[in-house]
Each structure stands twice: as structure tokens, then as C-alpha cells.
VOLUM-493923 format. One line per field, with one value per residue (C-alpha): chain; residue number from 1; x, y, z; residue in one letter. Coordinates in Angstrom, 1 decimal. Each point is the difference from the previous one (the first is absolute). Example, Ala and Ser with C-alpha at 12.3 -4.5 7.8 and 13.67 -1.06 7.14 Angstrom:
unit (A; A)
pos (1; 2)
px (12.3; 1.4)
py (-4.5; 3.4)
pz (7.8; -0.7)
code (A; S)
***
This chain:
unit (A; A; A; A; A; A; A; A; A; A; A; A; A; A; A; A; A; A; A; A; A; A; A; A; A; A; A; A; A; A; A; A; A; A; A; A; A; A; A; A; A; A; A; A; A; A; A; A; A; A; A; A; A; A; A; A; A; A; A; A; A; A; A; A; A; A; A; A; A; A; A; A; A; A; A; A; A; A; A; A; A; A; A; A; A; A; A; A; A; A; A; A; A; A; A; A; A; A; A; A; A; A; A; A; A; A; A; A; A; A; A; A; A; A; A; A; A; A; A; A; A; A; A; A; A; A; A; A; A; A; A; A; A; A; A; A; A; A; A; A; A; A; A; A; A; A; A; A; A; A; A; A; A; A; A; A; A; A; A; A; A; A; A; A; A; A; A; A; A; A; A; A; A; A; A; A; A; A; A; A; A; A; A; A; A; A; A; A; A; A; A; A; A; A; A; A; A; A; A; A; A; A; A; A; A; A; A; A; A; A; A; A; A; A; A; A; A; A; A; A; A; A; A; A; A; A; A; A; A; A; A; A; A; A; A; A; A; A; A; A; A; A; A; A; A; A; A; A; A; A; A; A; A; A; A; A; A; A; A; A; A; A; A; A; A; A; A; A; A; A; A; A; A; A; A; A; A; A; A; A; A; A; A; A; A; A; A; A; A; A; A; A; A; A; A; A; A; A; A; A; A; A; A; A; A; A; A; A; A; A; A; A; A; A; A; A; A; A; A; A; A; A; A; A; A; A; A; A; A; A; A; A; A; A; A; A; A; A; A; A; A; A; A; A; A; A; A; A; A; A; A; A; A; A; A; A; A; A; A; A; A; A; A; A; A; A; A; A; A; A; A; A; A; A; A; A; A; A; A; A; A; A; A; A; A; A; A; A; A; A; A; A; A; A; A; A; A; A; A; A; A; A; A; A; A; A; A; A; A; A; A; A; A; A; A; A; A; A; A; A; A; A; A; A; A; A; A; A; A; A; A; A; A; A; A; A; A; A; A; A; A; A; A; A; A; A; A; A; A; A; A; A; A; A; A; A; A; A; A; A; A; A; A; A; A; A; A; A; A; A; A; A; A; A; A; A; A; A; A; A; A; A; A; A; A)
pos (1; 2; 3; 4; 5; 6; 7; 8; 9; 10; 11; 12; 13; 14; 15; 16; 17; 18; 19; 20; 21; 22; 23; 24; 25; 26; 27; 28; 29; 30; 31; 32; 33; 34; 35; 36; 37; 38; 39; 40; 41; 42; 43; 44; 45; 46; 47; 48; 49; 50; 51; 52; 53; 54; 55; 56; 57; 58; 59; 60; 61; 62; 63; 64; 65; 66; 67; 68; 69; 70; 71; 72; 73; 74; 75; 76; 77; 78; 79; 80; 81; 82; 83; 84; 85; 86; 87; 88; 89; 90; 91; 92; 93; 94; 95; 96; 97; 98; 99; 100; 101; 102; 103; 104; 105; 106; 107; 108; 109; 110; 111; 112; 113; 114; 115; 116; 117; 118; 119; 120; 121; 122; 123; 124; 125; 126; 127; 128; 129; 130; 131; 132; 133; 134; 135; 136; 137; 138; 139; 140; 141; 142; 143; 144; 145; 146; 147; 148; 149; 150; 151; 152; 153; 154; 155; 156; 157; 158; 159; 160; 161; 162; 163; 164; 165; 166; 167; 168; 169; 170; 171; 172; 173; 174; 175; 176; 177; 178; 179; 180; 181; 182; 183; 184; 185; 186; 187; 188; 189; 190; 191; 192; 193; 194; 195; 196; 197; 198; 199; 200; 201; 202; 203; 204; 205; 206; 207; 208; 209; 210; 211; 212; 213; 214; 215; 216; 217; 218; 219; 220; 221; 222; 223; 224; 225; 226; 227; 228; 229; 230; 231; 232; 233; 234; 235; 236; 237; 238; 239; 240; 241; 242; 243; 244; 245; 246; 247; 248; 249; 250; 251; 252; 253; 254; 255; 256; 257; 258; 259; 260; 261; 262; 263; 264; 265; 266; 267; 268; 269; 270; 271; 272; 273; 274; 275; 276; 277; 278; 279; 280; 281; 282; 283; 284; 285; 286; 287; 288; 289; 290; 291; 292; 293; 294; 295; 296; 297; 298; 299; 300; 301; 302; 303; 304; 305; 306; 307; 308; 309; 310; 311; 312; 313; 314; 315; 316; 317; 318; 319; 320; 321; 322; 323; 324; 325; 326; 327; 328; 329; 330; 331; 332; 333; 334; 335; 336; 337; 338; 339; 340; 341; 342; 343; 344; 345; 346; 347; 348; 349; 350; 351; 352; 353; 354; 355; 356; 357; 358; 359; 360; 361; 362; 363; 364; 365; 366; 367; 368; 369; 370; 371; 372; 373; 374; 375; 376; 377; 378; 379; 380; 381; 382; 383; 384; 385; 386; 387; 388; 389; 390; 391; 392; 393; 394; 395; 396; 397; 398; 399; 400; 401; 402; 403; 404; 405; 406; 407; 408; 409; 410; 411; 412; 413; 414; 415; 416; 417; 418; 419; 420; 421; 422; 423; 424; 425; 426; 427; 428; 429; 430; 431; 432; 433; 434; 435; 436; 437; 438; 439; 440; 441; 442; 443; 444; 445; 446; 447; 448; 449; 450; 451; 452; 453; 454; 455; 456; 457; 458; 459; 460; 461; 462; 463; 464; 465; 466; 467; 468; 469; 470; 471; 472; 473; 474; 475; 476; 477; 478; 479; 480; 481; 482; 483; 484; 485)
px (68.4; 2.2; 3.1; 0.3; 3.5; 1.3; 3.6; 0.9; 3.6; 1.4; 1.1; 2.5; 2.2; 1.9; -2.8; -3.6; -2.8; -2.8; -3.5; -2.6; -3.5; 0.5; 3.2; 3.6; 1.8; 3.3; 2.6; 2.8; 3.3; 2.6; 2.8; 2.7; -0.2; -3.2; 1.6; 3.2; 2.3; 2.1; -2.7; -2.8; 1.1; -2.5; -2.7; -3.2; -3.0; -2.8; -2.9; -3.5; -2.0; -2.5; 2.7; 1.4; -3.7; 0.5; -2.9; -0.7; -1.7; -1.3; 0.0; -1.6; -1.4; -3.4; 0.9; 2.9; 1.0; -2.2; 1.3; 0.6; 0.4; 2.3; -1.5; -3.4; -1.3; -3.1; 1.8; 2.0; -3.0; -2.2; 2.6; 0.7; 3.2; 0.2; 2.0; 0.6; 2.0; 3.6; 0.6; 2.4; 1.0; 1.5; 1.8; 1.3; 3.1; 1.1; -2.2; -2.3; -3.7; -2.2; -1.7; 3.1; -0.4; 2.6; -1.7; -3.3; 1.9; 1.6; -3.3; -1.7; 2.7; -0.1; -3.8; 0.4; 2.2; -2.1; -2.9; 1.5; -0.5; 2.2; 0.4; 1.6; 1.5; -0.2; 2.1; 0.5; -0.6; 3.2; 2.0; -0.7; 2.3; 3.3; 1.2; 1.2; 1.4; -3.4; -1.7; 2.6; -0.8; -3.7; 0.3; -0.1; -3.5; -0.9; 1.2; -1.9; -3.2; 0.2; 0.5; -3.2; -1.9; 1.4; -1.1; -3.5; 0.1; 1.2; -2.8; -2.8; 0.9; 1.2; -1.8; 2.4; 3.4; 3.4; -1.1; 3.5; 1.5; -1.9; 1.6; 2.5; 1.4; 1.1; 1.7; 2.0; 2.7; -1.2; -2.9; 2.4; 1.4; -3.6; -0.5; 2.8; -1.8; -3.2; 1.9; 1.4; -3.5; -1.4; 2.9; -0.6; -3.7; -0.1; 3.6; 0.0; 1.7; -1.7; 0.2; 1.3; 1.4; 0.8; 2.2; 0.2; 3.1; -0.2; 1.0; 3.6; 0.1; -0.6; 0.2; 3.5; 2.1; -2.7; -0.8; -2.9; -2.4; 0.3; 0.6; -1.8; 1.9; -0.4; -1.0; -3.2; -1.9; 0.3; 1.0; 1.3; 0.6; 1.8; 0.3; 2.8; -0.4; 1.6; 3.2; 2.3; 2.6; 2.1; 3.1; -1.6; 0.5; -3.7; -2.7; -0.8; -2.8; -3.4; 0.1; 2.0; 3.5; 0.5; -1.9; -2.5; -2.4; -0.1; 0.6; 1.1; -0.4; 2.3; -1.4; 2.6; 2.2; -2.6; 0.5; 0.6; -3.2; -0.4; -2.7; 0.4; 2.2; -3.0; -1.8; -3.1; -2.3; 1.3; -0.8; -3.5; -0.7; 1.4; -2.0; -3.3; -0.4; 1.6; 0.4; 1.6; 2.1; 1.3; 0.8; 1.7; 2.0; 1.3; 0.6; 0.0; 2.4; -2.0; -3.3; 1.4; -0.4; -3.8; 0.0; 1.9; -2.3; -3.1; 1.2; 0.9; -3.5; -1.7; 3.2; 0.1; 3.5; 2.1; 2.8; 2.5; 3.0; 3.5; 2.2; 3.3; 2.5; -0.3; -1.8; 3.0; 0.6; -3.5; 0.0; 3.1; -1.7; 1.7; -3.1; -2.6; 0.1; -3.1; -0.1; -0.5; -3.0; 0.1; -1.3; -0.3; -2.0; -2.6; 0.0; -3.2; -3.3; 1.2; 3.1; -2.0; 0.1; 3.7; -0.4; 1.1; 2.6; 2.5; 3.6; 0.4; -2.4; 0.1; 1.8; -0.1; 1.0; -1.0; 0.4; -1.8; -0.2; -3.2; -1.2; -0.6; -3.8; -2.9; 0.2; 3.2; 0.9; 2.9; 1.9; 3.6; 2.5; 3.7; 2.2; 3.7; 2.0; 3.3; 2.2; 2.6; 3.3; -1.7; -0.7; 2.0; 1.7; -0.6; -3.5; -2.7; -3.3; -3.6; -1.8; -3.7; -1.9; -3.5; -1.6; -2.4; -2.1; -3.3; -1.9; -0.5; 1.7; 3.8; 1.7; 2.8; 2.6; 3.2; 2.2; 2.7; -0.2; 3.6; 2.0; 1.3; 3.7; -0.1; 3.1; 0.8; -1.3; -2.1; -3.2; -3.0; -2.6; -3.3; -2.9; -3.3; -3.0; -2.9; -3.8; -0.3; -0.4; 2.2; -1.1; 2.4; 2.6; 0.3; 2.8; 1.9; 0.7; 3.3; 1.6; 3.1; 0.2; 2.8; -0.5; 1.8; -2.1; 0.7; 3.5; 1.0; 2.1; -1.3; 0.4; -1.0; -1.2; -1.0; -1.8; 0.8; -3.3; -2.8; -1.3; -3.5; -2.0; -3.7; -0.4; -3.7; 0.1; 3.4; 0.9; 3.5; 0.9; 3.3; 0.0; 2.7; 0.7; -0.1; 3.6; 3.2; 0.4; -2.9; 0.4; -0.8; -3.3; -1.6; -2.6; 0.7; -2.5; 1.1; -1.7; 0.0; 3.0)
py (118.3; 3.0; -0.8; 1.5; 0.3; 1.5; 1.2; -0.7; 0.9; 3.1; 1.1; -2.9; 1.9; -2.8; -2.5; -0.1; -2.5; -0.4; -1.5; -0.8; -0.3; -2.3; -1.6; 1.0; 0.2; 0.4; 2.3; 1.2; 1.9; 1.7; -0.8; -2.4; -2.6; 1.5; 3.3; 2.0; -2.7; -0.5; -2.4; 2.3; 3.6; 2.6; -0.4; -0.9; -1.3; -2.0; 1.9; -0.2; -3.2; 2.3; 1.3; -3.5; -1.1; -3.7; -1.8; -3.7; -1.9; -3.4; -2.8; -3.4; -2.8; 1.8; 3.6; 2.3; 3.6; 0.6; 2.9; -0.9; 2.8; -1.0; 1.0; -0.7; -3.5; 0.5; 0.1; -3.1; -1.9; 0.8; -1.3; -3.5; -0.3; -3.6; -0.4; -3.6; 0.8; 1.3; 3.8; 1.7; 3.7; 1.3; 3.4; 2.1; 2.2; 3.4; 1.9; -3.0; -0.4; -2.8; 0.0; -1.0; -2.9; -2.1; 0.0; -1.1; -2.7; -1.4; 0.0; -1.8; -2.6; -0.8; -0.3; -2.5; -2.1; 0.1; 1.7; 3.0; 3.5; 2.4; 3.6; 2.3; 2.9; 3.4; 2.8; 2.1; 3.3; -0.8; -1.7; 2.4; 2.8; 1.3; -0.1; -3.6; 0.3; 1.0; -2.9; -2.4; 1.4; -0.3; -3.8; -0.1; 1.4; -2.5; -2.8; 1.4; 0.3; -3.6; -0.9; 1.8; -2.0; -3.2; 1.1; 0.5; -3.6; -1.3; 1.7; -0.7; -3.6; -0.8; -3.4; -1.1; -0.8; 0.8; 2.6; 1.5; -3.4; 0.2; 3.3; 0.6; 3.4; 0.5; 3.3; 1.6; 2.7; 2.3; -2.4; -2.7; 2.3; 0.7; -3.8; 0.2; 2.7; -2.1; -2.8; 2.3; 1.4; -3.5; -1.0; 3.1; -0.6; -3.8; -1.1; -2.4; 0.0; 0.5; -3.4; 0.9; 3.0; 0.0; 3.0; 0.8; 2.1; 1.8; 3.7; 0.8; 3.9; 1.3; -3.6; -1.2; -1.1; 0.9; -2.3; -2.5; 2.2; 2.4; -2.4; -3.2; -3.0; -3.7; 0.7; 1.7; -3.3; -3.7; -0.2; 2.9; -0.6; 2.6; 0.5; 2.4; 1.5; 3.4; -0.3; 2.1; 1.9; 3.1; -2.2; -1.7; 3.2; 0.9; 1.6; -1.5; -2.6; 0.5; -3.4; -1.4; -1.1; -2.4; -3.0; 0.6; -2.9; -3.6; -0.6; 2.5; -0.6; 1.7; -0.5; 1.0; 1.1; 2.5; 2.2; 0.0; -1.8; -1.3; 2.0; 3.2; 1.4; -0.1; 3.1; 1.7; -1.8; -3.4; 0.9; 1.3; -3.2; -2.3; 1.7; 0.5; 3.7; 3.4; 1.0; -3.2; -0.2; 3.6; -0.8; -3.3; 1.8; 2.5; -2.4; -3.4; -1.7; 1.2; -1.3; -3.4; -1.3; 0.5; -1.8; -2.9; -0.3; 0.1; -2.9; -2.1; -0.1; -2.4; -2.0; 0.2; 1.1; -1.9; 2.5; -2.5; 1.6; -1.1; 0.7; 1.7; 2.3; 2.6; 0.8; -0.3; -3.5; -1.0; 1.8; -2.0; -3.3; -0.9; -0.2; -2.4; -2.2; -0.3; 0.3; -3.2; -2.1; 1.5; 3.4; 2.5; 2.9; 1.6; 3.8; 1.8; -1.3; -3.6; 0.9; -0.6; -3.7; 0.1; 1.9; -3.0; -1.3; 2.8; -0.8; 3.0; 2.0; 3.1; 1.8; -3.0; 1.4; -1.8; 0.9; -0.7; 1.3; 1.2; 0.5; 3.3; -0.1; -2.0; -2.7; 1.0; -3.4; -1.9; -3.2; -0.4; -2.5; -0.5; -1.6; -0.8; -1.2; -1.8; -0.1; -2.8; -0.3; -0.8; 3.7; 1.7; 3.2; 3.5; -0.6; 2.6; -1.9; 0.4; -2.6; -1.0; -2.4; -1.3; -1.3; -3.0; 0.1; -1.3; 3.2; 0.9; 0.6; -0.1; 3.3; 1.4; 2.3; 1.6; -0.2; 2.6; 3.7; 0.5; -2.6; -2.9; -1.0; -3.3; -2.0; -3.1; 0.5; 3.0; 0.2; 2.1; 0.9; 1.2; 1.0; -0.2; 2.1; -1.1; 0.6; -3.6; -2.8; -2.7; -2.8; -3.0; 0.1; -3.2; 0.9; 2.8; 0.6; 1.9; 1.7; 2.2; 2.4; 2.4; 3.5; 1.6; -1.7; -3.0; -1.6; -2.7; -2.1; -2.6; 1.0; -1.7; 1.4; -2.5; 0.2; -2.6; 0.5; 2.4; 0.6; 1.3; 1.0; 0.7; 2.7; -0.5; -3.8; -0.1; -2.7; -0.5; -1.7; -0.9; -0.4; -1.7; 0.1; -3.0; 0.6; 1.7; 2.0; 2.3; 1.3; 3.7; 0.5; -3.3; -0.8; -2.5; -1.5; 0.1; -2.5; -0.4; -1.8)
pz (137.5; 0.7; 1.9; 3.5; 1.2; 3.2; 0.6; 3.6; 0.6; -1.7; 3.4; 0.2; -2.4; -1.9; 0.5; -1.3; 0.8; -2.5; 0.5; -2.5; 1.5; 3.0; -1.3; 1.0; -3.3; 1.8; 1.5; -2.2; 0.4; -2.1; 2.4; -1.1; -1.5; -1.6; -0.9; 0.4; -1.3; -3.2; -1.3; 1.0; -0.1; 1.2; 2.6; -1.7; 1.9; -1.6; -1.3; 1.6; -0.8; -1.7; -2.3; -0.8; -0.4; 0.0; -1.7; -0.2; -2.9; 0.8; -2.6; 0.8; -2.1; 0.2; -0.6; -1.0; 0.8; 3.1; 2.0; 3.6; 2.5; 2.9; 3.3; -1.3; 0.9; -2.1; -3.4; 0.9; 1.5; -3.0; -2.5; -1.3; 2.1; 1.2; 3.3; -0.8; -3.1; -0.3; 0.0; -2.4; 0.1; -3.2; 0.3; -2.8; 0.0; -1.0; -2.5; -0.4; 1.0; 1.3; -3.3; -1.9; -2.3; 1.7; 3.4; -1.7; -2.0; 3.1; 1.8; -2.9; -0.2; 3.7; -0.1; -2.9; 2.3; 3.2; 1.8; 1.7; 1.2; -2.0; 1.3; -2.5; 2.0; -1.7; 1.4; -3.1; 1.7; 1.9; -2.8; -2.9; 1.0; -1.2; 3.6; 0.1; 3.5; 1.3; -1.8; 1.5; 3.5; -0.6; -0.4; 3.8; -0.1; -2.7; 2.3; 2.9; -2.0; -1.1; 3.6; 0.9; -2.6; 1.4; 3.4; -1.4; -1.4; 3.4; 1.8; -2.5; -0.5; 3.5; -0.1; -2.7; 1.6; -1.6; -2.4; -0.1; -0.9; -3.4; -1.1; -2.8; -1.0; -3.6; -0.6; -2.8; 0.5; 2.8; 0.3; 1.1; 2.7; 1.1; 0.4; 2.6; 1.9; -0.2; 1.7; 2.7; 0.6; 0.5; 2.3; 2.1; 0.2; 0.5; 0.8; -3.0; -3.4; -3.3; -1.8; -3.5; -1.9; -3.7; -0.7; -3.7; -0.4; 3.3; -0.3; 0.8; -0.1; 3.5; 1.4; -0.9; 3.0; 2.5; 2.9; -0.3; 1.9; -3.0; -2.9; -0.9; 1.4; 0.8; 3.6; -1.3; -0.8; 0.5; -3.7; -2.1; -3.7; -2.1; -3.7; -0.9; -3.5; 0.0; 2.1; -2.2; 2.0; -0.7; -0.2; -3.0; -2.0; -0.2; 2.0; 3.4; -0.2; 1.8; 1.7; 2.9; -1.0; 2.9; 1.5; 2.8; -0.1; 1.0; -3.7; -2.6; -3.7; -2.5; -3.5; -2.6; 2.9; 1.1; -3.0; -3.8; -0.8; -3.5; -1.8; 1.9; -2.8; -2.4; -1.2; 1.3; -2.4; 1.2; 3.6; -0.8; -2.0; 2.7; 2.8; -1.9; 0.8; -0.7; 3.7; 1.2; -3.2; 0.6; 3.6; -0.8; -2.7; 2.6; 2.9; -1.7; 2.4; 3.1; -1.5; -1.0; 3.5; -0.4; -3.4; 1.4; 3.0; -2.2; -2.1; 3.0; 1.4; -2.5; -0.2; -3.7; 0.7; 2.5; 0.8; 1.4; 1.6; 1.1; 3.0; -0.9; 1.6; -2.6; -3.3; -2.2; 1.1; -0.8; -3.3; -1.0; 0.8; 3.3; 2.2; -1.3; 3.1; 2.2; 3.8; 2.1; -1.1; -3.5; 1.1; -2.8; 1.5; -2.3; -0.2; 0.9; 1.1; 0.6; 2.0; 3.3; -0.5; 0.7; 3.3; 2.2; -2.4; -0.3; 0.9; 2.3; 2.1; -2.2; -2.9; -2.3; -3.4; -3.2; -3.7; -3.3; -3.5; -1.7; -3.6; -1.7; 0.0; 1.2; 0.8; 1.9; 1.4; -1.6; 0.5; 1.1; -1.4; 0.1; -2.6; 0.1; -3.0; 0.3; -3.1; -0.7; -1.9; -3.3; -0.6; -2.7; 1.3; -1.1; -1.3; 0.4; 0.3; 0.8; 2.0; -0.4; 2.2; -0.4; 3.2; -0.2; 3.1; 1.5; 0.1; -3.6; -3.4; -0.1; 0.9; -2.2; 1.4; -1.2; 3.1; -0.6; -0.8; -0.9; -2.0; 2.0; -0.2; 2.0; 1.0; 2.0; 3.6; -1.0; 2.1; -0.9; 2.6; -1.4; 2.2; -1.9; 0.9; -2.2; -0.3; -1.0; 2.6; -1.3; 2.3; 0.1; -2.7; -2.2; -2.4; -1.6; -3.6; -0.2; -3.0; -0.5; -2.9; -1.1; 1.4; -3.0; -2.7; -2.3; 0.3; -2.6; 2.4; 2.4; 3.6; 3.3; 3.3; 2.6; 3.3; 2.6; 1.9; 0.7; 3.5; 0.2; 3.2; 0.1; 2.7; 1.0; -0.2; 1.6; -2.5; -1.4; -3.2; -1.8; -3.7; -2.0; -3.8; -2.3; -1.1; 1.3; -3.3; -1.1; -3.5; -0.2; -1.9; 0.9; 2.7; 2.8; 2.4; 3.7; 2.3; 3.8; 1.3)
code (M; K; L; S; T; V; L; L; G; I; A; L; G; D; E; V; C; Y; K; H; K; E; C; E; V; G; C; F; T; N; L; P; P; W; G; G; T; D; A; R; P; G; N; K; L; P; N; L; P; S; E; V; N; V; Q; F; Y; L; D; T; P; L; Q; T; G; L; N; I; D; Y; G; D; F; D; S; L; D; A; S; T; F; D; P; E; N; P; V; Y; F; I; I; H; G; Y; F; D; T; G; D; E; G; W; L; Q; R; I; S; N; L; I; L; E; Q; E; N; A; N; I; L; R; V; D; W; H; K; G; S; R; T; L; Q; Y; A; Q; A; A; T; D; T; Q; V; V; G; G; S; V; G; C; L; I; Q; D; M; E; S; L; F; S; S; Y; P; N; M; I; S; K; I; T; C; I; G; H; S; L; G; A; Q; A; C; G; Y; V; A; Q; N; I; R; N; R; Y; G; I; N; L; P; V; I; H; G; L; D; P; A; E; P; Y; F; K; D; T; P; E; E; V; C; L; G; H; S; D; A; D; F; V; S; I; I; H; S; D; A; T; Q; F; L; D; G; G; V; Q; G; L; G; L; S; Y; P; V; G; H; I; D; F; W; P; N; G; G; T; D; H; P; G; C; D; G; G; L; F; D; Q; I; S; D; N; G; G; I; W; E; G; L; R; D; F; A; V; C; Y; H; Q; R; A; I; R; F; F; E; E; S; I; P; R; N; C; N; F; K; S; Y; K; C; K; R; W; T; D; F; Y; E; G; Y; C; L; E; S; W; D; D; D; I; L; P; E; M; G; W; N; S; L; Q; Y; K; D; R; L; P; Q; P; A; L; N; E; V; Y; L; N; T; G; D; K; K; P; F; C; V; H; E; Y; L; Q; R; L; Y; F; N; S; N; T; D; R; N; L; E; L; N; L; E; I; E; Y; L; H; T; S; G; D; P; L; F; L; K; I; N; D; A; P; L; T; P; Y; E; G; F; Q; M; R; T; P; L; T; L; K; E; E; L; G; S; I; N; S; L; W; V; K; F; S; F; A; G; G; L; I; N; F; T; H; Y; A; S; I; E; R; I; Y; F; K; H; G; E; L; Q; E; E; Y; I; F; C; P; P; T; N; S; M; K; V; G; E; T; Y; V; F; T; K; C)
***
């Protein structure tokens, strides 16, 4: 059905009010903080709803891809929308469309977990423009249009209480910012909060350092979970990232510190192969960091990957292995889909920042461990050594690792801290097989290098072990079994 949109308020000068059919999409201004500021130079107003042309595609267990026209009760009433089931809006970002593979994949994954109503929001006529600032401004119309469809649901299914309490908004980039406007629209209409927003690398350009009425924030919903994946800043010596570089949610996840993701330095062919298509591969090659938030969220839904995360003051501390402790009650929040289960267990009301590493390709989830080695006086001086450890554990075959990159020169009192990020799940560690070798090749003389003890921590299990050697003098070149002590 052809959209019928009416412009009501040009005469207001710096404010316009838009209506679609019988629904008030919203009133918008270009006055500060919406325009004329350092963060938002210029005085852009949102385009007409007919120009942004928001479309909704409904996926349910019974059908997929049905176009729903907001403001038209008939299309919603004739669909397989079930008011007893949860409702998810998935909103794409800049230059994307509602037909992108990732929206459909997330929809399919959710439907594999539960019976739900998934509405993929397509606003590509607004997002596919070289005028980024205009697209960013048009997200307000996207939010208002979603609000109109929610109003339709409330009216059509008025006999079903608490419809709004079943709604989750999932948005990437500008789509995450649009989720914030959906929440504001609902609060203005009904005086209640949207329950859940998952912000996948919310866009920073045109939103940085703006108030929460402009930029997505924790006040927009009862629970706002953020994945930061492209937080590069000018001070880092590179191009500014596309995603927010500071926390805004109830919980903010910083995988790989929010930038420098393993696997993003691969070639174009690798990205095409990993994403299963030329267009998505090309896009991920160009903006790999920004797209990683989507990939992580996808993998979190079926729980094949448990993206456990750890509270830390800063990324560098976590990266060096100083923050594998859990919160109270052994809380290790999971990034993505499952973050909601920690809503009532966060240590502070908002801005809880947590960190984790990921792998370079699917599956992206990894496991975190910490190892500390303490050397004693029976170590010969001035030796350059390599250290190899084989881990005998309960979850599979033994794991063999070379611990050092550069040659070790241990001495009495020397301590070596080694954070380990592994694809393998080690389970409980039973024993360690430890061997020193000469870094410079074969040496004819007998030398000794001895470890007093090895401390090992399993991040996910929050288990700690101490392993001791069978002797105080370990001959270089021989293997020794360390057992729990």
C-alpha cells in the first residue's frame, strides 16, 4: 500500500512535525542539542517519513518476510503475529538494508530459541546516502515509525496486557541509536520504559558527547547492553572509529578492548569466505571492526559460544592478565544475547564495563586462563631458555604450549606472568608436564633451571591450582611432571 505522509509544521521554522496516516511520527527540531553544536554542526532536520520509507518485515515460526505497513491494522491483523509471544525489532545501520543477511540470521537464530515475532526494520532509502549526517538525523524518524507500529499493536491487541513489556530492540550502528529513539517514543506515548535494548557498536559520529536525549544511553530502557567493537580514536594514531568510545549502557562489553580484532587484518578473500557472500565480505573487509559486534551477537544467541567477560579498570590490565576475578556470586557476564540474565546482578546501577578476548574467526569465543611461574635459587644464571608445558586436563587431549616468545633468562625470585587465551576448554587441570630447552640450540654441558611452583587460574570456572615439581633441580632438556600441591 502506498505510504501517505503529511507534513504538518513547516511554519514552525526550526521544528517539523510528521504524521503517517493517523499516527504522529513525532516533532523534530534542529536547535541545540540536535543541531548547531560542535558534535552536530549544521541545522539538518529529519527527512519526511515518505523519504525515509521505513518498512517492516515480519518473521514468525509460521512465515517469514511478510511486509507490515504501520498505520494499517489489516496487514498486521492478517499476519501470523502472535501477541502472546515476545517481540523483537532488528534495525540496521548506515548503508545497510533490512534484507541484509545478518538481520535474517539473527531472526532465524532467535526463532530457533523461542516462538517470537521478529520485525526486521528496513530504512535503506534513508540509510543509503553519502550524506551521513542526514542519515544520522533520519534515525529519529525510524524511531518514530517503530513507535507507530507499536501503537498499532497496542490498539489491535488491547485485550493482551503488557504488550510493551515483551519488546526488545536490537540495533547496529545508526540502528542502535534508532533503538534509543524507539524508547523515547514509547516513553512519550505511554510513560513507560522499553524493556531491553541491545546496542551493537552504536554509531559515534554525530552522537559523541551529546546528551542522552540525542545519544543512546542507559535511561532509554530498563536494560541497555552495549557491545563496543570499533572504538578507535584519533589519539591512537589511526582513523576515528565508527562506534562509541565510551560507556553508555547498564553494561558495556569491550571485546579485544573495543578495537584491533583478531582476523580483521586478513585479506578480502578471507572475509568473503568467512561471511559466505561477496557483498557481506566486501563490507566486512572495509569496516571489519564495526561489523564484529554483529558477528559476536549472532554467535551468542544459540549459546554455542559463551562470551564470558571480566570486570577491569582498563583494557591493558585485562590484556596483561590482572583481571580474571568474578563479581560477587561468581558473576561472569556473557556478552550479547544472554547479557539480560545479569540485569539484576550488576554491581552498580549503570556503566558497568567488562572485557574479554575473542578469536580470529568463527567460533569467536575463547577461554581465559592465567599462569604465574616462580623460579627458585637452583636456576643457573645467564641461561637463555625456552619453556614448554603440556596440560593434562579433564576436557580432552593434553594441550601442548610453548610459553615464551623471546628467550627466558630466569634467576632466583624471577616471576613470569602468562595470560593464556585459548580456543580449547581445558576443564580442571590434573597435572603439568614441564620442560626447559636451550634457546640457542644444543649445549654439551649440564644445566639446571628450576621452578618453585606454578600458579594456574581457570577464568570461567574461577578455579585456582598450585602445581609443584618433583624435585628442586630440573635438568634442562628433560621433562618433569608437576602435580597439585
